[in-house]
C-alpha positions as CSV (number, residue, x, y, z in Angstrom):
1,M,-14.1,-20.2,12.9
2,L,-12.0,-18.8,15.8
3,V,-12.0,-15.0,16.3
4,V,-8.7,-14.0,18.2
5,V,-8.9,-10.2,19.0
6,G,-5.5,-8.3,20.6
7,L,-6.5,-5.7,22.4
8,G,-4.4,-2.2,22.2
9,N,-4.3,1.6,21.4
10,P,-3.5,2.6,18.0
11,G,-0.5,4.7,17.1
12,T,3.4,4.6,17.6
13,R,2.9,6.7,20.5
14,Y,1.2,3.8,22.5
15,S,3.1,0.9,20.8
16,S,5.3,0.2,23.9
17,T,2.8,0.2,26.5
18,R,1.6,-2.5,28.6
19,H,-1.9,-1.8,27.1
20,N,-0.7,-2.9,23.7
21,V,0.2,-6.4,24.8
22,G,-2.8,-7.7,22.7
23,F,-1.5,-6.1,19.8
24,R,2.0,-7.6,20.1
25,F,0.5,-11.2,20.7
26,I,-1.6,-10.7,17.2
27,D,1.7,-9.7,15.6
28,L,3.5,-12.6,17.1
29,M,0.7,-15.0,16.1
30,A,0.5,-13.7,12.5
31,K,4.4,-14.0,12.0
32,K,4.6,-17.6,13.7
33,S,1.4,-18.7,11.4
34,E,2.3,-16.8,8.4
35,I,-1.0,-15.0,8.4
36,R,-0.9,-11.6,6.9
37,L,-2.5,-9.0,8.7
38,N,-3.4,-6.9,5.3
39,D,-7.3,-6.5,5.9
40,R,-7.5,-2.9,7.2
41,R,-11.3,-2.2,6.5
42,A,-13.3,-0.9,8.9
43,K,-13.1,-1.1,12.5
44,A,-10.0,-3.9,12.6
45,V,-6.8,-4.8,10.9
46,L,-7.3,-8.5,10.5
47,G,-5.9,-11.4,8.9
48,Q,-7.1,-14.8,8.0
49,G,-5.5,-18.2,8.0
50,R,-5.0,-21.5,9.7
51,I,-3.2,-22.5,12.8
52,A,-2.8,-25.9,14.0
53,G,-5.7,-27.3,11.5
54,H,-8.2,-24.5,12.9
55,E,-9.5,-22.0,10.6
56,V,-8.7,-18.7,12.6
57,V,-9.3,-14.8,12.3
58,L,-6.5,-12.7,14.1
59,A,-7.5,-9.0,14.5
60,K,-6.5,-5.7,16.1
61,P,-9.4,-3.3,16.6
62,R,-8.6,0.1,15.1
63,T,-10.3,1.8,18.2
64,F,-8.8,2.7,21.6
65,M,-8.9,0.2,24.5
66,N,-12.0,1.8,26.1
67,N,-13.7,1.5,22.9
68,S,-12.7,-2.0,21.7
69,G,-16.2,-3.5,22.2
70,E,-17.0,-1.6,18.7
71,G,-14.3,-3.5,16.9
72,V,-15.0,-7.0,18.7
73,E,-18.7,-6.4,18.0
74,Y,-17.9,-5.7,14.2
75,L,-15.8,-9.0,14.0
76,L,-18.5,-11.3,15.3
77,A,-21.1,-9.9,13.0
78,R,-18.6,-10.0,10.1
79,F,-17.8,-13.4,10.5
80,G,-20.7,-14.9,12.1
81,G,-19.1,-15.9,15.3
82,R,-20.4,-16.8,18.7
83,P,-19.0,-15.5,21.7
84,S,-17.9,-19.0,22.6
85,E,-15.7,-18.7,19.6
86,L,-14.3,-15.4,20.6
87,L,-10.6,-15.3,22.4
88,V,-9.5,-11.8,23.7
89,V,-5.9,-11.0,24.8
90,Y,-5.3,-8.0,26.8
91,D,-2.9,-6.9,29.6
92,E,-4.9,-7.4,32.7
93,M,-8.0,-8.3,34.6
94,A,-9.2,-6.1,37.3
């Protein structure tokens, strides 16, 4: 299973900032693939479904950017994923 995580900052205050490109990507992928982001348990908002024949989890951590590792760690533990099955989308590389 591929776990796709979009990083961003929660809340409307940050919704249009560049740091939320990961959240916007997840929203777009969910809409295009008809995956509902309706699981709001614990450290991420997520949805499961299929994209191009592959089972995926689309997720937006409920933590701020600087603490996003907590949400990613939770997702890998919950879905038994390996780092090689993780795709992280965010605004820039330094």
